[in-house]
MARSE-948156 format. One record per residue (C-alpha): residue number from 1; residue in one letter; x, z, y. Coordinates in steps of 0.2 Angstrom, whole numbers. Layout:
N
@k NUM&r a&x X&z Z&y Y
...
! end
This chain:
490
@k 1&r m&x -33&z 50&y -166
@k 2&r l&x -45&z 36&y -170
@k 3&r k&x -57&z 48&y -175
@k 4&r s&x -58&z 59&y -157
@k 5&r t&x -58&z 42&y -148
@k 6&r l&x -73&z 36&y -158
@k 7&r g&x -81&z 53&y -154
@k 8&r a&x -77&z 52&y -135
@k 9&r v&x -86&z 34&y -135
@k 10&r a&x -101&z 41&y -145
@k 11&r a&x -102&z 55&y -132
@k 12&r a&x -102&z 44&y -118
@k 13&r g&x -115&z 32&y -125
@k 14&r l&x -127&z 46&y -127
@k 15&r l&x -125&z 51&y -109
@k 16&r a&x -127&z 34&y -103
@k 17&r g&x -141&z 28&y -113
@k 18&r g&x -150&z 42&y -121
@k 19&r l&x -153&z 46&y -140
@k 20&r a&x -152&z 29&y -151
@k 21&r t&x -164&z 26&y -166
@k 22&r s&x -156&z 29&y -185
@k 23&r a&x -158&z 11&y -187
@k 24&r s&x -150&z 5&y -172
@k 25&r a&x -136&z 17&y -175
@k 26&r a&x -132&z 11&y -192
@k 27&r d&x -133&z -8&y -186
@k 28&r f&x -114&z -12&y -185
@k 29&r g&x -108&z -30&y -183
@k 30&r g&x -94&z -40&y -189
@k 31&r n&x -85&z -38&y -171
@k 32&r c&x -87&z -20&y -169
@k 33&r c&x -69&z -16&y -167
@k 34&r a&x -67&z -28&y -152
@k 35&r d&x -83&z -20&y -144
@k 36&r l&x -75&z -3&y -147
@k 37&r e&x -59&z -9&y -139
@k 38&r e&x -68&z -16&y -124
@k 39&r r&x -78&z 0&y -121
@k 40&r i&x -61&z 11&y -123
@k 41&r a&x -53&z 0&y -109
@k 42&r e&x -69&z 2&y -98
@k 43&r l&x -67&z 20&y -99
@k 44&r e&x -49&z 21&y -96
@k 45&r a&x -51&z 10&y -81
@k 46&r t&x -63&z 23&y -73
@k 47&r t&x -53&z 39&y -77
@k 48&r a&x -38&z 46&y -67
@k 49&r r&x -22&z 44&y -78
@k 50&r k&x -3&z 49&y -76
@k 51&r g&x 1&z 33&y -67
@k 52&r n&x 3&z 15&y -76
@k 53&r r&x 14&z 13&y -91
@k 54&r k&x 29&z 9&y -79
@k 55&r v&x 26&z 21&y -65
@k 56&r s&x 23&z 40&y -67
@k 57&r l&x 10&z 49&y -56
@k 58&r t&x 13&z 68&y -53
@k 59&r i&x 0&z 78&y -44
@k 60&r s&x 5&z 94&y -35
@k 61&r g&x 4&z 106&y -20
@k 62&r f&x -3&z 123&y -15
@k 63&r v&x -17&z 131&y -7
@k 64&r a&x -14&z 145&y 5
@k 65&r k&x -25&z 157&y 15
@k 66&r q&x -23&z 174&y 23
@k 67&r l&x -32&z 186&y 34
@k 68&r l&x -23&z 189&y 51
@k 69&r y&x -27&z 204&y 61
@k 70&r w&x -19&z 203&y 79
@k 71&r d&x -18&z 214&y 94
@k 72&r d&x -12&z 208&y 110
@k 73&r g&x -13&z 224&y 120
@k 74&r f&x -29&z 221&y 128
@k 75&r e&x -39&z 212&y 114
@k 76&r s&x -39&z 212&y 95
@k 77&r n&x -47&z 203&y 81
@k 78&r t&x -46&z 197&y 63
@k 79&r y&x -45&z 177&y 59
@k 80&r i&x -44&z 169&y 43
@k 81&r t&x -30&z 156&y 43
@k 82&r d&x -19&z 144&y 34
@k 83&r t&x 0&z 147&y 34
@k 84&r g&x 3&z 135&y 47
@k 85&r s&x 4&z 115&y 45
@k 86&r v&x 19&z 103&y 46
@k 87&r s&x 25&z 106&y 29
@k 88&r i&x 21&z 124&y 25
@k 89&r g&x 2&z 124&y 24
@k 90&r t&x -12&z 118&y 11
@k 91&r h&x -8&z 101&y 4
@k 92&r v&x -9&z 90&y -11
@k 93&r a&x 6&z 78&y -15
@k 94&r f&x 7&z 62&y -26
@k 95&r t&x 24&z 59&y -32
@k 96&r g&x 30&z 44&y -45
@k 97&r q&x 45&z 37&y -52
@k 98&r a&x 51&z 23&y -63
@k 99&r t&x 67&z 18&y -71
@k 100&r i&x 74&z 1&y -65
@k 101&r a&x 90&z 2&y -77
@k 102&r p&x 101&z 15&y -83
@k 103&r g&x 105&z 27&y -69
@k 104&r w&x 94&z 18&y -56
@k 105&r s&x 76&z 24&y -53
@k 106&r a&x 62&z 20&y -39
@k 107&r g&x 48&z 30&y -34
@k 108&r y&x 35&z 35&y -20
@k 109&r v&x 30&z 51&y -11
@k 110&r l&x 12&z 53&y -3
@k 111&r k&x 8&z 69&y 4
@k 112&r i&x -8&z 74&y 12
@k 113&r e&x -12&z 90&y 21
@k 114&r m&x -29&z 97&y 23
@k 115&r i&x -30&z 112&y 34
@k 116&r n&x -44&z 116&y 46
@k 117&r d&x -36&z 134&y 51
@k 118&r d&x -20&z 130&y 57
@k 119&r s&x -12&z 147&y 63
@k 120&r l&x 0&z 136&y 75
@k 121&r l&x -15&z 132&y 85
@k 122&r q&x -26&z 148&y 85
@k 123&r n&x -27&z 158&y 100
@k 124&r q&x -37&z 173&y 107
@k 125&r n&x -52&z 162&y 111
@k 126&r n&x -51&z 150&y 96
@k 127&r d&x -52&z 156&y 78
@k 128&r d&x -53&z 138&y 72
@k 129&r g&x -39&z 132&y 82
@k 130&r i&x -36&z 124&y 99
@k 131&r f&x -42&z 107&y 94
@k 132&r a&x -59&z 111&y 85
@k 133&r g&x -50&z 113&y 67
@k 134&r a&x -37&z 101&y 70
@k 135&r n&x -20&z 103&y 63
@k 136&r a&x -3&z 102&y 72
@k 137&r q&x 5&z 89&y 59
@k 138&r a&x -10&z 78&y 63
@k 139&r i&x -7&z 78&y 82
@k 140&r v&x 12&z 78&y 84
@k 141&r a&x 16&z 65&y 70
@k 142&r n&x 0&z 54&y 71
@k 143&r g&x -8&z 57&y 88
@k 144&r v&x -24&z 61&y 80
@k 145&r f&x -35&z 77&y 81
@k 146&r s&x -40&z 79&y 62
@k 147&r d&x -40&z 93&y 49
@k 148&r v&x -34&z 80&y 36
@k 149&r t&x -18&z 70&y 39
@k 150&r i&x -3&z 61&y 30
@k 151&r e&x 12&z 73&y 30
@k 152&r s&x 24&z 60&y 22
@k 153&r s&x 21&z 43&y 15
@k 154&r y&x 37&z 34&y 9
@k 155&r w&x 47&z 25&y -6
@k 156&r f&x 64&z 28&y -12
@k 157&r i&x 77&z 20&y -23
@k 158&r k&x 89&z 31&y -31
@k 159&r s&x 106&z 30&y -40
@k 160&r e&x 113&z 44&y -50
@k 161&r q&x 131&z 39&y -44
@k 162&r l&x 127&z 33&y -26
@k 163&r g&x 113&z 43&y -20
@k 164&r r&x 95&z 40&y -14
@k 165&r i&x 88&z 29&y 1
@k 166&r s&x 71&z 32&y 7
@k 167&r l&x 60&z 24&y 20
@k 168&r g&x 43&z 29&y 28
@k 169&r q&x 36&z 45&y 36
@k 170&r q&x 47&z 59&y 29
@k 171&r s&x 58&z 74&y 35
@k 172&r s&x 73&z 68&y 45
@k 173&r a&x 90&z 73&y 38
@k 174&r a&x 89&z 89&y 50
@k 175&r d&x 71&z 95&y 47
@k 176&r n&x 71&z 112&y 39
@k 177&r q&x 88&z 113&y 35
@k 178&r a&x 92&z 130&y 41
@k 179&r i&x 76&z 137&y 33
@k 180&r l&x 77&z 130&y 15
@k 181&r p&x 94&z 140&y 10
@k 182&r d&x 81&z 155&y 9
@k 183&r g&x 79&z 159&y -9
@k 184&r s&x 71&z 175&y -7
@k 185&r g&x 54&z 171&y -11
@k 186&r s&x 48&z 175&y 6
@k 187&r l&x 52&z 159&y 15
@k 188&r i&x 33&z 155&y 19
@k 189&r q&x 28&z 172&y 24
@k 190&r a&x 43&z 176&y 35
@k 191&r n&x 54&z 162&y 45
@k 192&r y&x 59&z 159&y 62
@k 193&r v&x 45&z 147&y 66
@k 194&r l&x 30&z 154&y 76
@k 195&r y&x 17&z 149&y 63
@k 196&r d&x 7&z 165&y 67
@k 197&r i&x 7&z 165&y 85
@k 198&r n&x 12&z 150&y 93
@k 199&r g&x -4&z 146&y 102
@k 200&r f&x -8&z 163&y 108
@k 201&r s&x -8&z 166&y 126
@k 202&r l&x 4&z 177&y 137
@k 203&r r&x -2&z 192&y 146
@k 204&r n&x 6&z 202&y 159
@k 205&r s&x 8&z 220&y 160
@k 206&r a&x -9&z 221&y 168
@k 207&r g&x -18&z 210&y 153
@k 208&r g&x -20&z 194&y 164
@k 209&r a&x -16&z 178&y 158
@k 210&r i&x -1&z 169&y 165
@k 211&r n&x -5&z 152&y 172
@k 212&r l&x 7&z 140&y 181
@k 213&r t&x 5&z 125&y 192
@k 214&r a&x 13&z 109&y 187
@k 215&r g&x 26&z 102&y 198
@k 216&r g&x 38&z 88&y 197
@k 217&r f&x 36&z 77&y 182
@k 218&r a&x 24&z 87&y 174
@k 219&r a&x 12&z 85&y 189
@k 220&r a&x 15&z 67&y 189
@k 221&r s&x 9&z 68&y 170
@k 222&r g&x -8&z 73&y 175
@k 223&r f&x -6&z 92&y 172
@k 224&r g&x -13&z 105&y 185
@k 225&r v&x -13&z 124&y 181
@k 226&r v&x -7&z 127&y 163
@k 227&r n&x -10&z 142&y 153
@k 228&r q&x 6&z 149&y 146
@k 229&r t&x 7&z 153&y 127
@k 230&r y&x 21&z 160&y 115
@k 231&r a&x 26&z 141&y 113
@k 232&r q&x 32&z 141&y 130
@k 233&r l&x 45&z 155&y 126
@k 234&r a&x 51&z 147&y 109
@k 235&r n&x 52&z 129&y 115
@k 236&r c&x 65&z 116&y 107
@k 237&r y&x 71&z 104&y 120
@k 238&r p&x 72&z 88&y 108
@k 239&r l&x 54&z 91&y 105
@k 240&r t&x 48&z 95&y 122
@k 241&r d&x 32&z 85&y 127
@k 242&r a&x 29&z 77&y 144
@k 243&r p&x 24&z 91&y 155
@k 244&r g&x 37&z 103&y 146
@k 245&r n&x 22&z 113&y 140
@k 246&r g&x 29&z 119&y 123
@k 247&r g&x 26&z 104&y 112
@k 248&r g&x 41&z 110&y 104
@k 249&r g&x 36&z 129&y 103
@k 250&r v&x 42&z 132&y 85
@k 251&r a&x 58&z 141&y 89
@k 252&r g&x 72&z 134&y 80
@k 253&r d&x 65&z 121&y 71
@k 254&r c&x 71&z 108&y 83
@k 255&r d&x 67&z 93&y 73
@k 256&r g&x 52&z 99&y 66
@k 257&r y&x 39&z 86&y 59
@k 258&r p&x 40&z 72&y 46
@k 259&r k&x 40&z 54&y 55
@k 260&r n&x 45&z 36&y 52
@k 261&r v&x 64&z 36&y 48
@k 262&r i&x 77&z 28&y 35
@k 263&r r&x 85&z 42&y 26
@k 264&r y&x 101&z 42&y 13
@k 265&r d&x 105&z 57&y 3
@k 266&r t&x 121&z 58&y -7
@k 267&r p&x 123&z 64&y -25
@k 268&r t&x 127&z 81&y -27
@k 269&r f&x 146&z 84&y -30
@k 270&r a&x 152&z 101&y -37
@k 271&r g&x 136&z 110&y -27
@k 272&r f&x 139&z 100&y -10
@k 273&r s&x 128&z 87&y -4
@k 274&r g&x 123&z 77&y 12
@k 275&r s&x 110&z 67&y 22
@k 276&r a&x 110&z 56&y 36
@k 277&r s&x 93&z 48&y 44
@k 278&r w&x 87&z 37&y 59
@k 279&r g&x 70&z 35&y 66
@k 280&r e&x 62&z 24&y 79
@k 281&r d&x 67&z 24&y 97
@k 282&r d&x 79&z 34&y 94
@k 283&r d&x 81&z 49&y 82
@k 284&r w&x 96&z 52&y 72
@k 285&r a&x 101&z 66&y 62
@k 286&r v&x 115&z 71&y 50
@k 287&r s&x 116&z 87&y 38
@k 288&r g&x 126&z 95&y 24
@k 289&r r&x 122&z 108&y 10
@k 290&r y&x 130&z 119&y -3
@k 291&r a&x 122&z 129&y -18
@k 292&r g&x 132&z 138&y -31
@k 293&r e&x 136&z 155&y -40
@k 294&r f&x 151&z 165&y -39
@k 295&r t&x 155&z 181&y -48
@k 296&r g&x 137&z 187&y -48
@k 297&r f&x 131&z 181&y -31
@k 298&r k&x 120&z 166&y -28
@k 299&r i&x 125&z 157&y -11
@k 300&r a&x 117&z 143&y -1
@k 301&r l&x 122&z 135&y 15
@k 302&r a&x 117&z 121&y 27
@k 303&r a&x 121&z 114&y 43
@k 304&r a&x 112&z 100&y 53
@k 305&r y&x 113&z 91&y 70
@k 306&r n&x 99&z 80&y 77
@k 307&r h&x 99&z 70&y 93
@k 308&r t&x 85&z 60&y 102
@k 309&r s&x 83&z 48&y 116
@k 310&r d&x 66&z 44&y 112
@k 311&r e&x 56&z 43&y 129
@k 312&r g&x 39&z 43&y 121
@k 313&r n&x 32&z 61&y 120
@k 314&r v&x 29&z 71&y 104
@k 315&r g&x 18&z 60&y 92
@k 316&r g&x 12&z 51&y 108
@k 317&r v&x -2&z 64&y 109
@k 318&r f&x -1&z 65&y 128
@k 319&r t&x 0&z 46&y 129
@k 320&r s&x -17&z 46&y 119
@k 321&r l&x -24&z 56&y 134
@k 322&r g&x -19&z 44&y 147
@k 323&r l&x -4&z 55&y 152
@k 324&r a&x 14&z 49&y 155
@k 325&r d&x 28&z 49&y 143
@k 326&r r&x 44&z 58&y 144
@k 327&r p&x 54&z 51&y 159
@k 328&r p&x 67&z 39&y 157
@k 329&r g&x 84&z 46&y 153
@k 330&r f&x 77&z 60&y 142
@k 331&r e&x 91&z 64&y 130
@k 332&r g&x 92&z 80&y 119
@k 333&r g&x 99&z 88&y 103
@k 334&r a&x 101&z 104&y 92
@k 335&r w&x 113&z 110&y 79
@k 336&r q&x 106&z 122&y 66
@k 337&r v&x 115&z 133&y 53
@k 338&r g&x 108&z 143&y 39
@k 339&r g&x 114&z 154&y 25
@k 340&r y&x 108&z 164&y 10
@k 341&r i&x 117&z 176&y -2
@k 342&r q&x 109&z 187&y -16
@k 343&r h&x 118&z 199&y -29
@k 344&r v&x 110&z 194&y -45
@k 345&r a&x 110&z 210&y -53
@k 346&r t&x 102&z 221&y -40
@k 347&r g&x 91&z 207&y -30
@k 348&r l&x 98&z 212&y -14
@k 349&r f&x 99&z 197&y -2
@k 350&r l&x 104&z 193&y 16
@k 351&r y&x 98&z 177&y 24
@k 352&r g&x 103&z 171&y 42
@k 353&r a&x 101&z 156&y 54
@k 354&r y&x 107&z 151&y 71
@k 355&r i&x 100&z 136&y 81
@k 356&r e&x 106&z 130&y 98
@k 357&r e&x 97&z 116&y 109
@k 358&r i&x 108&z 103&y 118
@k 359&r n&x 101&z 95&y 135
@k 360&r d&x 110&z 79&y 139
@k 361&r s&x 96&z 71&y 150
@k 362&r n&x 98&z 62&y 166
@k 363&r t&x 80&z 59&y 171
@k 364&r g&x 82&z 62&y 190
@k 365&r f&x 69&z 77&y 188
@k 366&r a&x 78&z 93&y 190
@k 367&r e&x 66&z 103&y 179
@k 368&r w&x 73&z 92&y 164
@k 369&r d&x 91&z 89&y 169
@k 370&r t&x 97&z 106&y 174
@k 371&r k&x 86&z 117&y 161
@k 372&r v&x 97&z 130&y 153
@k 373&r e&x 102&z 127&y 134
@k 374&r g&x 94&z 140&y 125
@k 375&r d&x 96&z 148&y 106
@k 376&r t&x 87&z 156&y 92
@k 377&r w&x 95&z 167&y 79
@k 378&r y&x 86&z 175&y 64
@k 379&r l&x 90&z 188&y 50
@k 380&r k&x 82&z 194&y 35
@k 381&r a&x 87&z 207&y 21
@k 382&r g&x 79&z 214&y 7
@k 383&r i&x 77&z 215&y -12
@k 384&r r&x 70&z 204&y -25
@k 385&r q&x 67&z 212&y -42
@k 386&r k&x 57&z 210&y -56
@k 387&r w&x 50&z 228&y -57
@k 388&r t&x 32&z 224&y -65
@k 389&r p&x 27&z 211&y -80
@k 390&r l&x 18&z 200&y -66
@k 391&r g&x 34&z 193&y -58
@k 392&r h&x 46&z 197&y -45
@k 393&r t&x 42&z 209&y -30
@k 394&r v&x 50&z 205&y -14
@k 395&r l&x 54&z 218&y 0
@k 396&r y&x 60&z 212&y 16
@k 397&r g&x 64&z 216&y 34
@k 398&r e&x 66&z 203&y 48
@k 399&r y&x 73&z 201&y 66
@k 400&r g&x 73&z 186&y 77
@k 401&r n&x 77&z 181&y 94
@k 402&r d&x 74&z 167&y 106
@k 403&r s&x 85&z 167&y 122
@k 404&r d&x 82&z 156&y 136
@k 405&r k&x 69&z 143&y 126
@k 406&r m&x 57&z 144&y 140
@k 407&r s&x 49&z 126&y 142
@k 408&r t&x 54&z 115&y 157
@k 409&r l&x 37&z 119&y 166
@k 410&r m&x 43&z 137&y 165
@k 411&r f&x 60&z 134&y 171
@k 412&r g&x 55&z 121&y 185
@k 413&r t&x 44&z 135&y 193
@k 414&r g&x 57&z 147&y 194
@k 415&r i&x 59&z 156&y 178
@k 416&r t&x 78&z 156&y 176
@k 417&r s&x 79&z 166&y 159
@k 418&r s&x 68&z 171&y 145
@k 419&r e&x 69&z 182&y 129
@k 420&r l&x 56&z 183&y 114
@k 421&r e&x 61&z 196&y 101
@k 422&r r&x 52&z 198&y 86
@k 423&r y&x 54&z 210&y 70
@k 424&r g&x 44&z 215&y 55
@k 425&r v&x 43&z 221&y 36
@k 426&r g&x 33&z 213&y 22
@k 427&r v&x 31&z 214&y 3
@k 428&r v&x 28&z 198&y -7
@k 429&r q&x 22&z 199&y -25
@k 430&r e&x 24&z 184&y -38
@k 431&r i&x 11&z 181&y -52
@k 432&r d&x 20&z 170&y -64
@k 433&r a&x 5&z 169&y -75
@k 434&r a&x -4&z 159&y -61
@k 435&r a&x 10&z 151&y -51
@k 436&r m&x 4&z 163&y -38
@k 437&r s&x 11&z 174&y -23
@k 438&r v&x 2&z 187&y -13
@k 439&r w&x 8&z 196&y 2
@k 440&r l&x 6&z 210&y 16
@k 441&r a&x 16&z 209&y 31
@k 442&r w&x 18&z 216&y 48
@k 443&r r&x 27&z 207&y 64
@k 444&r h&x 29&z 214&y 81
@k 445&r y&x 33&z 203&y 97
@k 446&r e&x 41&z 208&y 114
@k 447&r p&x 42&z 194&y 127
@k 448&r e&x 50&z 195&y 144
@k 449&r v&x 55&z 183&y 158
@k 450&r t&x 65&z 184&y 174
@k 451&r c&x 57&z 175&y 189
@k 452&r n&x 68&z 169&y 204
@k 453&r p&x 58&z 164&y 219
@k 454&r g&x 75&z 155&y 225
@k 455&r a&x 76&z 145&y 210
@k 456&r v&x 60&z 136&y 211
@k 457&r i&x 63&z 116&y 208
@k 458&r t&x 45&z 110&y 209
@k 459&r n&x 39&z 118&y 224
@k 460&r f&x 26&z 128&y 213
@k 461&r g&x 33&z 145&y 213
@k 462&r a&x 29&z 156&y 197
@k 463&r c&x 33&z 173&y 206
@k 464&r n&x 16&z 177&y 215
@k 465&r n&x 1&z 188&y 212
@k 466&r a&x -7&z 172&y 206
@k 467&r t&x 3&z 168&y 192
@k 468&r g&x 4&z 187&y 186
@k 469&r l&x 22&z 187&y 188
@k 470&r v&x 34&z 195&y 201
@k 471&r a&x 52&z 193&y 206
@k 472&r g&x 64&z 199&y 194
@k 473&r n&x 62&z 204&y 176
@k 474&r n&x 44&z 204&y 168
@k 475&r d&x 41&z 213&y 152
@k 476&r l&x 25&z 204&y 146
@k 477&r e&x 12&z 213&y 135
@k 478&r e&x 18&z 216&y 117
@k 479&r f&x 9&z 208&y 103
@k 480&r d&x 6&z 215&y 85
@k 481&r l&x -1&z 207&y 70
@k 482&r i&x -5&z 210&y 52
@k 483&r k&x -6&z 197&y 38
@k 484&r a&x -12&z 198&y 19
@k 485&r g&x -15&z 182&y 9
@k 486&r a&x -11&z 172&y -6
@k 487&r l&x -4&z 156&y -11
@k 488&r i&x -7&z 146&y -28
@k 489&r n&x 2&z 131&y -34
@k 490&r f&x -4&z 117&y -46
! end
């Protein structure tokens, strides 16, 4: 050990000061060891270490990129994208832990997202995203337009018998709960959130864009004519923003981004665990989970409920633009359930999730208070088997449906029902030696809305030629995409 340390110090000396003469190299004084220890301390102070002597440091994360070919029926193109921000895209995480006493520990998590091609924000006219390379997590959680942002930053204290309490920017007790039971190995590539189409504009059957004129509270917030995107058909009422324009356009993920909360997680008892959280002004959530294996079957279940009465809009982003917050009296929630079962021997699996939004608002604005409550359900089935030495191969088919999840802006202008169906197939190949997975997938979307001239609330009707919608049912243009990419963990 001393020999290798001396060699490292000598090499550093050569790089710093050039070759020394043979005479000076042999000139060792009586305090050589003190000088050596001092030099070693200097080198240690300028290099990355695995934490200090008390608190560990672990660096982890993954990088994910994909090619995305899309066709909206009238236009097509190929983009290079990330897999979506908000906990599912390229990031680096710094985590640490220290033992306080037997059975007690304290630690921290700092997670940073680095995404400049967020698939959540791309559309027909913006291959780098609507906000010039910004990612959605930076916008909704921090109110800034940046491609680098803090996804999580919190500390925790944990007891093996009593559970864990944590404080800071993190997922609530409901965030991602219905998604996480999916153990198929295709969670990132196929889930119910609209990571790959969220920002794309809807088109009517003639290929025209659908533009709605804001009324009611949306108009008071400073919004005029608003282009409608797929986010408006997969809105979540608890996340909806001031103009009701798809700030919660994430299908079933109705508590969908990390924020400042205090959270408690129970220990796991016989496979069961639970969580509860509270966040600022005011958001609260509870959840429960189970994971186990019986007679050759893996089973994972989760259920959660979240509620918010926060009158500030999502991430304060619209406030930062000089627009109004949500109206006083806003109140909404959602409950969700997800489950996964896999036959271990054959690898056959089935995953399903159901989410329903709840509207308890009393704002005085009809487009908010009377907006119908929508739901999302999603199914995925397939097989996970190790057919090659590379690792497991996952083959899957998926189907999802968002019913009456239109935004408050759509509802206020006379759209009384909406539906977004999607189905697809894909293959994921895991490469164990490189902690990597690669994939190829196809997805198809079918949107439709029902426009009722007699149901207009905001005096700005959607059922006219200017909007590209007619009274009655409107089958909007279908959308196809093919994506191929890879993810590597570190």
